[in-house]
PAZAPA-4460 file (N, C-alpha, C; in steps of 0.05 Angstrom, whole numbers, plus 32768, in hexadecimal, padded with zeros to 4 digits):
% residues 310
    n_x    n_y    n_z   ca_x   ca_y   ca_z    c_x    c_y    c_z   seq   type   mol
   8011   7FF0   8006   7FFA   7FFE   8004   800D   8015   8005     1      M     A
   8028   801C   800F   803D   802D   800A   803D   8031   7FEE     2      R     A
   8048   802C   7FD5   8046   802F   7FBC   8039   804A   7FAE     3      Y     A
   8015   8040   7FB5   800E   8052   7FAF   8001   8079   7FC0     4      P     A
   8016   806C   7FCD   8012   8088   7FDE   802E   809C   7FDE     5      V     A
   804B   808C   7FCD   805B   809E   7FD3   8051   80A6   7FB1     6      Q     A
   8042   8095   7F9E   8041   8095   7F89   8035   80B5   7F83     7      R     A
   8021   80B5   7F92   8008   80CD   7F93   801E   80E4   7FA6     8      N     A
   8033   80E2   7FB1   803B   80ED   7FB7   804A   8102   7FA3     9      A     A
   8058   80EA   7F95   8067   80ED   7F76   8057   8103   7F6D    10      W     A
   8041   80FD   7F67   802E   8104   7F4E   8028   811D   7F56    11      F     A
   8025   8130   7F70   801E   8142   7F82   8037   8148   7F7F    12      T     A
   804C   8151   7F89   8067   8159   7F85   806D   8169   7F6C    13      L     A
   8064   8151   7F57   8069   8151   7F3F   805F   816D   7F2C    14      T     A
   8044   8160   7F3E   8039   8176   7F2D   8031   8194   7F3E    15      S     A
   8035   819D   7F4A   8040   81B1   7F5C   8054   81B8   7F50    16      C     A
   806A   81AA   7F4B   8089   81B7   7F3D   8080   81BF   7F1E    17      F     A
   806A   81AB   7F0E   806D   81C3   7EE9   805E   81D5   7EF3    18      L     A
   8050   81D1   7F0D   8035   81F0   7F13   803E   820C   7F0B    19      F     A
   805B   81FE   7F1D   806E   8213   7F2F   8079   8225   7F16    20      I     A
   8081   8214   7F02   8095   8213   7EED   8084   821D   7ED2    21      L     A
   806D   821D   7EDB   8057   8221   7EC0   8053   823B   7EC7    22      A     A
   8051   8248   7EE5   8045   8262   7EEF   8062   826F   7EE8    23      T     A
   8073   826C   7EEF   8093   827D   7EED   8093   827C   7ED4    24      I     A
   8090   826A   7EBB   808A   8271   7E9D   807D   828A   7E93    25      S     A
   8062   8285   7EA4   8047   829D   7E9E   805E   82B3   7E99    26      C     A
   8068   82B5   7EC1   8071   82D4   7ECA   807C   82E4   7EB1    27      S     A
   8095   82C4   7EA8   80B0   82D9   7E92   809A   82E7   7E7D    28      F     A
   8083   82C9   7E6D   8078   82D8   7E56   806B   82F4   7E5D    29      A     A
   8064   82EB   7E7E   8055   830F   7E6E   8061   8323   7E76    30      D     A
   807D   8323   7E80   808C   833C   7E86   80A7   833C   7E66    31      T     A
   8093   832C   7E51   80AE   8326   7E38   8098   8340   7E34    32      T     A
   80B5   8357   7E2C   80AA   8374   7E15   80A4   8362   7DF9    33      P     A
   808F   836C   7DF6   8086   8366   7DD5   8097   837B   7DC9    34      S     A
   80A0   8393   7DCD   80AD   83A6   7DB2   80C0   83AD   7DC1    35      L     A
   80DE   83AF   7DC5   80E9   83BB   7DCE   80FE   83CF   7DBB    36      K     A
   8104   83E7   7DC9   810E   83FC   7DAF   8122   840D   7DBB    37      L     A
   8138   8408   7DB6   8153   8414   7DBD   8157   8430   7DAB    38      S     A
   815B   843F   7DAE   8160   845D   7DAA   8183   845A   7DAA    39      V     A
   818D   8458   7D86   81AF   845E   7D81   81B5   846E   7D88    40      L     A
   819D   847B   7D78   81B4   84A3   7D73   81A3   84AF   7D73    41      C     A
   81A4   84CE   7D71   8190   84E5   7D7B   819E   84F9   7D7D    42      D     A
   8196   8516   7D8B   81A5   852B   7D91   81AC   852E   7DAB    43      D     A
   81A7   851F   7DC1   81A6   8522   7DE2   81AC   8503   7DDF    44      T     A
   81AC   84FE   7DF4   81BC   84E8   7E07   81AE   84E3   7E24    45      A     A
   81A6   84C0   7E2C   81A4   84C8   7E47   81B3   84CA   7E64    46      V     A
   81C7   84BF   7E51   81EE   84C1   7E66   81F9   84CE   7E4D    47      S     A
   821E   84E0   7E57   822D   84DE   7E55   8242   84C0   7E47    48      E     A
   822F   84AD   7E47   823B   8491   7E3D   8230   8489   7E1B    49      M     A
   821C   849F   7E1A   8217   849F   7DFB   821A   84A9   7DF2    50      F     A
   8227   84AF   7DCD   822C   84D0   7DBE   8214   84D0   7DAD    51      A     A
   8215   84EB   7DA9   81F5   84EE   7DA2   8207   84FE   7D80    52      T     A
   81EF   8507   7D6F   81F2   8513   7D54   81DD   8526   7D50    53      E     A
   81D1   852F   7D38   81C3   853C   7D36   81BA   851C   7D1C    54      H     A
   81A1   8513   7D23   819A   84FE   7D1D   8186   84EA   7D27    55      G     A
   817D   84D6   7D1C   8166   84BD   7D28   8172   84A7   7D1A    56      V     A
   816C   848D   7D3A   8170   846D   7D2D   816C   8464   7D51    57      S     A
   8158   8452   7D3A   8149   8444   7D54   8147   8421   7D51    58      I     A
   814C   840E   7D5E   8159   83F8   7D61   8140   83E9   7D67    59      Y     A
   812D   83DA   7D59   811C   83D2   7D62   8112   83B2   7D69    60      I     A
   810F   83A5   7D7E   810A   8394   7D81   80EB   8386   7D7C    61      E     A
   80E9   8375   7D6E   80D1   8370   7D6A   80CF   8351   7D7F    62      L     A
   80A7   834D   7D7F   80A7   833C   7D97   80B4   831C   7D8C    63      A     A
   80BB   8310   7D77   80BE   82FD   7D6D   80D3   82FD   7D5C    64      N     A
   80EC   8310   7D6B   80FD   8311   7D6C   8109   8318   7D56    65      G     A
   8108   8323   7D45   8113   8333   7D2A   811C   8345   7D34    66      H     A
   8132   8353   7D2A   813A   8368   7D2B   813C   8387   7D18    67      H     A
   8134   8396   7D1A   813C   83BA   7D09   8144   83CE   7D0F    68      W     A
   814A   83D9   7CFE   8157   83F6   7D02   8144   8403   7CED    69      L     A
   813A   8426   7D07   8129   8430   7CF7   8147   844A   7CFB    70      M     A
   814C   844E   7CD3   815F   846A   7CD0   817D   8463   7CDA    71      D     A
   819A   8475   7CD6   81A1   846E   7CDE   81B1   8481   7CF5    72      T     A
   81A2   8496   7CED   81B6   84B8   7CF2   81C9   84BF   7CE1    73      G     A
   81DD   84D4   7CE8   81EB   84E0   7CD7   81FE   84CC   7CCA    74      T     A
   820D   84C3   7CE6   8229   84BE   7CDE   8233   8493   7CEF    75      T     A
   8241   848E   7CFE   8236   8479   7D04   823A   847C   7D23    76      D     A
   822B   848D   7D30   822F   8487   7D4A   8216   8467   7D4F    77      I     A
   8202   846D   7D3A   81EB   845D   7D3D   8204   8445   7D52    78      Y     A
   8215   8438   7D38   8221   841D   7D3C   8233   8422   7D61    79      L     A
   8239   843A   7D65   824B   843A   7D78   8246   8441   7D92    80      Q     A
   8224   8443   7D8F   8210   8446   7DAC   8203   8428   7DA7    81      N     A
   81FC   8421   7D93   81FC   83FD   7D8E   820B   83E8   7DAE    82      A     A
   8226   83F5   7D9E   823E   83E4   7DB0   8235   83E9   7DD4    83      Q     A
   823D   83FD   7DCF   8228   8410   7DEF   821A   8401   7E09    84      R     A
   8201   83F5   7DFE   81E8   83F0   7DFE   81F2   83C7   7DF2    85      L     A
   8212   83BE   7DE8   8211   83A9   7DEF   81F6   839B   7DD4    86      N     A
   81EF   83A6   7DB9   81E4   83A0   7DA7   81EF   83A2   7D92    87      I     A
   81E2   8380   7D8F   81FA   8384   7D6C   81E3   838C   7D59    88      S     A
   81F5   838F   7D38   81E3   83A0   7D24   81F2   8386   7D0F    89      L     A
   81F1   8371   7D1A   81F6   8359   7D04   81E6   834A   7D00    90      Q     A
   81CB   8349   7D0D   81B0   8331   7CFD   819B   834D   7D00    91      D     A
   81A3   8363   7CF2   818C   8372   7CFB   8173   835E   7CD0    92      L     A
   8153   835E   7CD8   8143   834A   7CCE   8149   8362   7CB0    93      T     A
   814E   8388   7CB6   814D   8399   7CA1   814E   83AC   7CA7    94      G     A
   8155   83C7   7CA1   8158   83ED   7CA0   813F   83EB   7C92    95      I     A
   8134   840E   7CAD   8117   8418   7C96   8123   8435   7C9A    96      A     A
   8125   843B   7C85   812D   845B   7C82   810C   846A   7C8A    97      I     A
   8113   847E   7C93   80FC   848C   7C98   80F9   84A2   7C86    98      S     A
   8100   84A9   7C6E   8112   84C2   7C65   812C   84C5   7C5C    99      H     A
   8128   84C4   7C45   814A   84D2   7C3C   8161   84E6   7C41   100      G     A
   8161   84FF   7C54   8171   850D   7C69   8178   84FE   7C71   101      H     A
   819C   850D   7C72   81B4   8504   7C7B   81B0   8506   7C97   102      D     A
   81A3   8509   7CA9   819E   8503   7CC7   818C   84E4   7CD0   103      D     A
   817D   84E0   7CBA   8184   84C3   7CB7   818C   84AE   7C9E   104      H     A
   8195   84B2   7C94   81A0   849D   7C7E   81BE   84AB   7C82   105      T     A
   81D5   84BB   7C8E   81ED   84B7   7C8E   81FD   84A3   7C90   106      G     A
   81EF   848F   7CAA   81F7   8483   7CB1   81FE   8463   7CAB   107      G     A
   81ED   8469   7C87   81F9   8451   7C6F   8215   8448   7C70   108      L     A
   8214   8467   7C71   8234   8469   7C63   824D   8448   7C73   109      T     A
   823D   844D   7C85   824E   8430   7C9E   8241   841A   7C93   110      F     A
   8231   8415   7C7D   8219   8405   7C7F   822D   83E9   7C71   111      Y     A
   8239   83EC   7C6B   8265   83D6   7C6B   825E   83C6   7C8C   112      P     A
   8263   83D6   7C9C   8264   83CE   7CB3   8253   83B1   7CBE   113      R     A
   8238   83B7   7CAE   821E   83A6   7CBB   8226   8386   7CAC   114      L     A
   822B   8373   7CB4   8239   8357   7CB0   821C   8350   7C9E   115      A     A
   820B   834F   7CB1   81F4   8339   7CA4   81E3   8342   7C84   116      G     A
   81F6   835A   7C75   81E6   836D   7C65   81C6   8370   7C62   117      K     A
   81C0   837A   7C7C   819A   8382   7C7A   8192   8385   7C6C   118      P     A
   817E   8386   7C5A   8168   839D   7C3D   8168   83B0   7C4B   119      P     A
   8167   83C7   7C44   8161   83E7   7C43   8142   83E7   7C3E   120      I     A
   8137   83F1   7C41   8119   83F8   7C44   8114   8418   7C3D   121      Y     A
   8108   8424   7C30   8102   843E   7C2E   80E8   8442   7C16   122      G     A
   80E2   8459   7C1B   80D6   8467   7BFB   80EE   8474   7BE5   123      H     A
   80DF   846B   7BD0   80EB   846D   7BB7   80FE   848B   7BBA   124      P     A
   80F1   849E   7BC3   80FE   84B3   7BBF   8114   84B9   7BD4   125      Y     A
   811D   84A8   7BDC   8133   84B4   7BF7   8148   84BB   7BEF   126      I     A
   8149   84AA   7BCB   8167   84B1   7BBE   816E   84D5   7BB6   127      W     A
   8151   84DD   7BBD   814E   84F9   7BA8   815D   850C   7BB7   128      H     A
   816F   8521   7BA3   8183   852E   7BB9   8170   854E   7BC1   129      K     A
   8176   8545   7BD5   816C   8566   7BE3   8171   8589   7BEB   130      Q     A
   8171   859B   7BEB   817C   85AF   7BFA   8170   85B0   7C0D   131      Y     A
   8181   85BF   7C23   8172   85D5   7C3D   8178   85F6   7C2E   132      S     A
   815D   8607   7C2C   816A   8625   7C36   815B   8624   7C3E   133      V     A
   8162   863E   7C55   8158   864B   7C69   8168   866D   7C69   134      K     A
   8156   867F   7C67   815B   869B   7C6F   8171   8696   7C87   135      E     A
   818D   86AB   7C75   81AB   86B3   7C8A   81C1   869E   7C8D   136      N     A
   81AE   8681   7C83   81C7   866C   7C82   81C6   865C   7C63   137      A     A
   81DF   8652   7C6F   81ED   8637   7C4E   81D3   8631   7C4D   138      P     A
   81D5   862E   7C2F   81C5   8616   7C24   81D6   8601   7C23   139      V     A
   81C0   85E2   7C35   81D3   85D2   7C35   81C4   85B3   7C32   140      R     A
   81DE   85A5   7C22   81D0   8586   7C1D   81CA   857D   7C31   141      I     A
   81A8   8569   7C2B   81A4   8567   7C3F   8194   854B   7C40   142      C     A
   819B   853F   7C1B   818E   852B   7C16   81A8   850C   7C26   143      G     A
   81A8   84EF   7C18   81B4   84DE   7C19   81CE   84E2   7C1D   144      M     A
   81E5   84DF   7C20   8204   84E5   7C1C   8213   84C9   7C0E   145      P     A
   8223   84D5   7BF3   8231   84C7   7BEB   8230   84A8   7BDF   146      Y     A
   8243   84AA   7C03   824D   8483   7C01   8230   847D   7C16   147      L     A
   8218   8486   7C24   8204   8480   7C2C   8200   846B   7C0E   148      A     A
   81F1   847C   7BFE   81E9   846D   7BE4   81F8   845F   7BD2   149      R     A
   8210   8460   7BD4   8215   8444   7BC6   8224   8430   7BD9   150      T     A
   822B   8435   7BF3   8225   841F   7C00   8203   8403   7C03   151      Y     A
   81F5   8418   7C06   81D8   8413   7C0D   81C6   8409   7BF6   152      S     A
   81CD   8418   7BDC   81B9   840E   7BC7   81B5   83F3   7BC6   153      S     A
   81C1   83E7   7BBC   81C6   83C7   7BBB   81B7   83B4   7BC8   154      P     A
   81B6   83BF   7BDF   8199   83B5   7BF1   8180   83C2   7BF5   155      A     A
   8181   83DC   7BEC   8164   83EB   7BE3   814E   83DF   7BDD   156      F     A
   813A   83D3   7BF0   811A   83D0   7BD8   8107   83E2   7BE9   157      K     A
   8104   83EC   7BD7   80EA   8409   7BCD   80D7   8405   7BDB   158      P     A
   80CB   8407   7BF1   80A8   8412   7BFD   8095   8429   7BEF   159      V     A
   8081   841E   7BE5   8074   8439   7BE6   8053   842F   7BF1   160      N     A
   8044   8448   7C01   802F   843F   7C0F   802B   8434   7C25   161      N     A
   8021   8426   7C2E   801C   840F   7C49   802F   83EE   7C3E   162      T     A
   8037   83F1   7C51   804E   83C9   7C4C   8047   83B8   7C65   163      Q     A
   804A   83A5   7C64   8054   839D   7C7A   806A   838C   7C73   164      K     A
   8081   8397   7C84   8096   838F   7C8F   80A4   8378   7C98   165      L     A
   808E   8377   7CB5   8098   8351   7CC4   807F   834F   7CCA   166      D     A
   807B   8344   7CE3   8068   8341   7CF4   8067   834C   7CFF   167      E     A
   8048   8369   7D06   8045   837B   7D0A   8056   8395   7D0A   168      G     A
   8065   838E   7CF1   806C   83AB   7CF5   8073   83B3   7CD3   169      L     A
   8060   83CE   7CCD   8055   83DA   7CB5   8067   83EC   7CB0   170      Y     A
   8063   83FE   7C99   8079   840B   7C83   805D   841F   7C82   171      F     A
   8066   8440   7C91   804D   8449   7C87   8058   8463   7C72   172      F     A
   8054   8467   7C4C   8066   8477   7C4F   804A   8492   7C31   173      T     A
   804B   849B   7C27   8041   84AD   7C0B   8029   84AC   7C20   174      D     A
   8020   84B5   7C33   8014   84BC   7C41   8007   84D7   7C41   175      I     A
   7FED   84D8   7C3E   7FD7   84E9   7C2D   7FD9   84FA   7C4A   176      P     A
   7FD9   8519   7C2F   7FE4   8538   7C40   7FC7   854A   7C44   177      R     A
   7FBA   8545   7C5B   7F9E   854F   7C5E   7FA6   856F   7C5B   178      E     A
   7F97   8578   7C47   7F95   859B   7C50   7F99   85A6   7C60   179      A     A
   7FA9   85B3   7C72   7FA0   85C2   7C89   7FAC   85B5   7C9E   180      G     A
   7FB3   85A2   7CA5   7FBC   8596   7CAA   7FE3   8598   7CB0   181      N     A
   7FED   85A0   7CB7   8009   85A7   7CC1   8020   858C   7CBE   182      Y     A
   8030   859E   7CA8   803B   858B   7C99   8061   8595   7C9B   183      Q     A
   8072   858C   7CB1   808F   8598   7CA6   80A3   858D   7C97   184      P     A
   8099   85A3   7C82   80AE   859D   7C60   80BD   85B5   7C64   185      I     A
   80B1   85D2   7C6F   80C4   85E2   7C6C   80E4   85EE   7C65   186      K     A
   80EB   85F7   7C4B   8109   85FC   7C49   8115   85EA   7C3B   187      S     A
   8107   85D7   7C31   8116   85BB   7C29   8107   85C1   7C04   188      K     A
   811F   85BC   7BF9   8114   85C2   7BE4   8131   85B2   7BC1   189      F     A
   8128   85AC   7BB5   8139   859F   7B9E   8143   85A8   7B91   190      F     A
   814E   85C3   7B91   8161   85CF   7B80   8164   85DD   7B9F   191      N     A
   8185   85EA   7B9C   8195   85EF   7BA8   8187   8616   7BAA   192      E     A
   8181   861E   7B90   816F   8636   7B8F   815C   8644   7B9B   193      D     A
   8156   8629   7BAE   813E   8631   7BC9   8128   8629   7BAB   194      G     A
   8127   861F   7B91   8110   8619   7B81   810F   85F2   7B89   195      T     A
   80EB   85FB   7B79   80E4   85E1   7B77   80E1   85D2   7BA1   196      G     A
   80C7   85DE   7BA7   80D1   85D4   7BC4   80CC   85B2   7BC7   197      P     A
   80D5   85A2   7BE0   80CB   8587   7BD9   80BE   8587   7BF3   198      C     A
   809F   8578   7BEE   808B   8572   7BFA   809C   8555   7C10   199      P     A
   80AF   853F   7C0F   80C5   8535   7C17   80A1   851C   7C20   200      I     A
   809E   8512   7C03   8086   84FB   7C13   8098   84D9   7C03   201      I     A
   80B5   84E3   7C17   80C5   84C1   7C14   80B4   84B5   7C32   202      D     A
   80B0   84D9   7C49   80B2   84D0   7C61   80A0   84BD   7C66   203      D     A
   80AC   84B4   7C7A   80A0   849B   7C83   809E   848F   7CAC   204      A     A
   8085   8478   7CA9   8086   847D   7CBF   8084   8456   7CCD   205      T     A
   8096   8457   7CDF   808D   8434   7CE0   806D   8430   7CF9   206      L     A
   8066   841D   7CF9   8050   841E   7D0A   804A   83F3   7D15   207      V     A
   8051   83EB   7D2C   8063   83DD   7D3D   803C   83CE   7D4A   208      V     A
   8039   83B5   7D40   8017   83B1   7D57   8023   83AC   7D6C   209      K     A
   8015   83A5   7D7D   801F   839D   7D95   7FFF   8394   7DAA   210      T     A
   8001   838A   7DBB   7FE3   8374   7DC6   7FD4   8392   7DCD   211      P     A
   7FEE   83AD   7DD5   7FE6   83C8   7DEA   7FD2   83CF   7DD7   212      Q     A
   7FD4   83CE   7DBC   7FD6   83F4   7DAA   7FEA   83F4   7D8F   213      G     A
   7FEE   83F4   7D86   7FFD   840A   7D6C   800F   8419   7D7B   214      L     A
   802F   8415   7D72   803E   8428   7D7C   8046   8430   7D5C   215      V     A
   8044   844B   7D60   8058   845D   7D41   807E   8469   7D54   216      V     A
   8081   845D   7D37   809B   8463   7D2E   80A2   8474   7D1E   217      I     A
   80A8   8492   7D28   80A8   84AA   7D12   80C8   84B9   7D10   218      N     A
   80CF   84BF   7CFC   80ED   84C4   7CF8   80E1   84E3   7CFB   219      G     A
   80DA   84EC   7CF1   80DD   8509   7CEF   80B7   8515   7CE5   220      C     A
   80A5   8504   7CD8   8090   850C   7CD3   8088   851A   7CC1   221      G     A
   809C   851D   7CA7   8098   853C   7C96   8072   853C   7C94   222      H     A
   806B   8527   7C90   804E   8518   7C85   8036   8530   7C8E   223      A     A
   8043   8536   7CAF   803A   853C   7CC7   8026   852F   7CCF   224      G     A
   8028   853D   7CF1   8026   8521   7D06   800C   851A   7D00   225      Y     A
   7FF6   8521   7D02   7FDD   8527   7CE9   7FDA   8516   7CE0   226      M     A
   7FE1   8510   7CC5   7FE3   8507   7CAB   7FE4   84E6   7CB4   227      N     A
   7FFA   84EA   7CC9   8009   84CD   7CC2   7FF4   84BD   7CDA   228      I     A
   7FE9   84CB   7CF4   7FDA   84B2   7D00   7FC4   84B3   7CF6   229      L     A
   7FB2   84C3   7CEA   7F93   84BC   7CD8   7FA5   84A4   7CC0   230      K     A
   7FB2   84A2   7CBA   7FBF   8496   7CA1   7FBC   8471   7CB1   231      A     A
   7FD3   846D   7CC7   7FD3   845E   7CDC   7FB4   8457   7CE6   232      I     A
   7FA0   8463   7CEB   7F91   8460   7CFA   7F7F   845E   7CDF   233      T     A
   7F7F   8465   7CC9   7F65   8453   7CA8   7F74   8443   7CA8   234      K     A
   7F92   8435   7CAD   7F92   841C   7C98   7F86   8409   7CBA   235      E     A
   7F8F   8408   7CD7   7F7D   83FD   7CDE   7F74   840F   7CF8   236      F     A
   7F57   8401   7CE7   7F47   840A   7CF8   7F36   8400   7D13   237      P     A
   7F30   8414   7D20   7F26   8406   7D3D   7F3F   83F9   7D58   238      G     A
   7F5A   8402   7D46   7F71   8403   7D62   7F76   841C   7D65   239      E     A
   7F85   841C   7D7E   7F86   8430   7D7F   7FA7   843D   7D8C   240      K     A
   7FB4   8453   7D8D   7FCB   8464   7D91   7FE7   844E   7DA7   241      I     A
   7FE7   8447   7DAF   7FF3   8432   7DBE   800F   844C   7DC7   242      L     A
   801F   8456   7DBD   8029   846D   7DC4   803D   8475   7DA3   243      S     A
   8046   8488   7DA0   8052   848D   7D8C   8075   84A8   7DA3   244      V     A
   8083   848D   7D8B   80A1   849F   7D95   80B0   84B1   7D7C   245      V     A
   80B8   84BD   7D79   80B4   84CD   7D62   80CC   84D9   7D67   246      V     A
   80DD   84D5   7D49   80F9   84E1   7D54   80F8   84FE   7D44   247      G     A
   80E3   850A   7D35   80E0   852C   7D36   80BA   8532   7D3E   248      G     A
   80C4   8539   7D25   80A3   854C   7D21   809D   8565   7D1E   249      L     A
   80BB   8569   7D1C   80C6   858E   7D1A   80AA   8599   7D2E   250      H     A
   80AA   858E   7D3A   8096   85A4   7D4C   80A0   85AC   7D5D   251      L     A
   80B4   85BF   7D59   80C7   85D2   7D76   80B8   85E3   7D6D   252      K     A
   80AB   85F7   7D54   80A8   860D   7D4E   8094   8613   7D55   253      D     A
   8083   85F6   7D52   8062   8606   7D46   804A   8613   7D52   254      D     A
   803A   861A   7D49   8025   8627   7D61   801B   861A   7D6C   255      S     A
   800D   862E   7D83   7FF3   8614   7D93   7FE2   860D   7D86   256      P     A
   7FE0   8616   7D72   7FC1   8617   7D67   7FCB   85FF   7D53   257      E     A
   7FE2   85F8   7D45   7FE9   85DA   7D43   7FE8   85C7   7D5C   258      I     A
   7FFD   85CB   7D6D   7FFA   85C2   7D82   7FE2   85AF   7D8E   259      L     A
   7FCE   85C2   7D91   7FB6   85C2   7D91   7FA4   85AB   7D85   260      A     A
   7FA6   85AC   7D62   7FA7   859A   7D54   7FAD   857B   7D5F   261      K     A
   7FC3   8583   7D54   7FD2   8565   7D69   7FC8   8553   7D7C   262      A     A
   7FCE   8565   7D9A   7FC5   8556   7DB2   7F9F   8548   7DA6   263      V     A
   7F8C   8567   7D9F   7F79   8558   7D99   7F6C   8540   7D94   264      A     A
   7F85   8544   7D79   7F7D   8519   7D68   7F8B   8513   7D7B   265      Y     A
   7F9C   8511   7D87   7FA6   84F0   7D8D   7F8E   84F1   7D99   266      T     A
   7F7E   8500   7DBC   7F73   84EF   7DBD   7F5C   84DE   7DB7   267      D     A
   7F5B   84E1   7DA4   7F40   84CF   7D95   7F4D   84BA   7D8D   268      T     A
   7F71   84C4   7D8C   7F74   84A4   7D84   7F86   8492   7D91   269      V     A
   7F8C   8495   7DAD   7F94   8492   7DC3   7F8A   847E   7DD2   270      K     A
   7F9F   845C   7DCA   7F96   8451   7DE3   7F9C   8451   7E0B   271      A     A
   7F97   8447   7E0F   7F8F   843E   7E2E   7FB4   8436   7E3A   272      E     A
   7FC2   8447   7E49   7FDD   844E   7E49   7FEA   8457   7E33   273      G     A
   7FE7   8469   7E27   7FEF   8478   7E15   800B   847B   7E21   274      F     A
   801D   847E   7E08   803A   848A   7E0B   8042   84AD   7E03   275      T     A
   804D   84B5   7DF7   805C   84C6   7DE5   808A   84C6   7DF2   276      F     A
   8099   84C1   7DDE   80A1   84C0   7DDD   80B0   84D6   7DC7   277      Y     A
   80C7   84E4   7DCF   80CC   8506   7DB3   80DF   8504   7DC5   278      A     A
   80F0   8516   7DAB   810E   850B   7DA1   811C   851D   7D86   279      G     A
   812E   8524   7D82   813F   852A   7D67   8133   8546   7D66   280      H     A
   811B   854F   7D55   811A   856A   7D45   80F4   856D   7D59   281      C     A
   80F2   8561   7D6A   80D9   856B   7D7B   80EC   8574   7D9A   282      I     A
   80D7   8597   7D9A   80F0   859D   7DB5   80D4   85A1   7DC9   283      R     A
   80EE   85B3   7DDF   80D7   85B9   7DF2   80B8   85CA   7DF2   284      D     A
   80AD   85D7   7DE2   809F   85D9   7DD9   808D   85C8   7DDA   285      K     A
   8089   85BC   7DC9   807D   85AC   7DB2   807A   8593   7DD5   286      A     A
   808F   8587   7DE2   8097   8575   7DFF   8078   858A   7E0C   287      I     A
   8090   8596   7E0B   8072   85AD   7E23   804E   85A1   7E20   288      S     A
   8064   85B2   7E10   8039   85B5   7E07   8020   8586   7E09   289      Y     A
   8037   8585   7E01   8028   8562   7DF9   802C   855B   7E14   290      F     A
   8041   8569   7E31   8045   855C   7E4A   8022   856B   7E57   291      R     A
   801F   8585   7E4C   800C   858B   7E59   7FF5   8582   7E5C   292      K     A
   7FF3   856E   7E46   7FD7   8561   7E3F   7FD8   8549   7E4B   293      A     A
   7FF5   853F   7E4A   7FF5   851A   7E54   7FF8   851D   7E6A   294      Y     A
   8017   8527   7E75   801B   8521   7E8A   8031   8523   7E8D   295      G     A
   8051   8526   7E9C   8070   851F   7E9A   806A   8505   7E94   296      E     A
   805E   84F2   7E9E   8059   84D0   7E9C   805E   84CD   7E77   297      K     A
   8050   84D3   7E70   8047   84C8   7E57   8053   84D2   7E45   298      V     A
   8061   84E9   7E4C   8065   84F7   7E3D   8088   84F6   7E40   299      V     A
   80A1   84E1   7E2C   80B3   84EC   7E3B   80C1   84F6   7E19   300      Q     A
   80DB   8509   7E25   80EB   850B   7E17   8104   84F3   7E14   301      P     A
   8110   84E6   7DF8   8120   84D0   7DFD   813A   84D9   7DF3   302      Y     A
   815C   84CB   7DF1   816C   84D5   7DEA   8178   84AE   7DD8   303      G     A
   8197   84B6   7DD4   81A9   849E   7DCF   81AF   848E   7DE8   304      A     A
   81A5   8477   7DE2   81A9   846A   7DFC   8188   8464   7E08   305      G     A
   8177   8469   7E00   815F   8471   7E0D   814F   8457   7E02   306      T     A
   813F   8445   7E1C   8133   8428   7E0F   8117   8428   7E16   307      I     A
   80FF   8426   7E0F   80DE   8421   7E0F   80DD   8407   7DFE   308      I     A
   80D7   83F8   7E16   80BD   83E0   7E12   80A4   83E0   7E1B   309      Q     A
   809F   83CE   7E12   807C   83CB   7E09   807B   83AE   7E1D   310      Y     A
***
């Protein structure tokens, strides 16, 4: 009679052990991020250990284990800061380019250092030469540098409109521009004499679908903040925006009317737990306005070295 008792005891202990393991596994699963973003390049940094420059580069880790890079900054700083964060850029699934300006594409000059030779996705117009012409300032070529073009062109894959790049990852470009909606395209021209205004139609935004909502990852938002969000919500009707991670938006000098419209529209599309991260060419005025509307915990500036998890 002792054997059945021992067997039942063993069975009970084993069941308890398996239950504990399952509970621990579920606990780990619950804390595993569905999306992780690491800022490799920005105009500011979270500490002195990270290099800075005028530019944007964001490392994206998807829930399926694939790794993407959005933009490459101006120089090789994104490579330096990746090392400081112990991030390997040798297994990238792909690189998505938000638009052709040199502060987003200059780092492609160092594309040969990426052993995996990942494909590069962008609007076909990222190759167009472009000039920044401003009063009392020298004319500046602001398109993709020559060596960046040379090294990256064999790996380039053109994208128009909206395209799914990976599981839950979408590329939005050719975004419709509604009359009356602000779009930061001032001072950019196809010609160095200030003729041929450039609409920057290559402007693109990445969207990642998470269980909590949509995460919008923006380069500079030349298509216009409201135009971009409207295009996204039209593509995903009924889904809310969990977070906006903006490399720019060029909202630093905007009027209160423009900012008020941006906040009012955000109110209609934001999900519960909404967050807004701001860097690069969006600065104090816009951040202060959004913070007044949503609070300091929701609206946060970021810099090189920032890690965001969802």
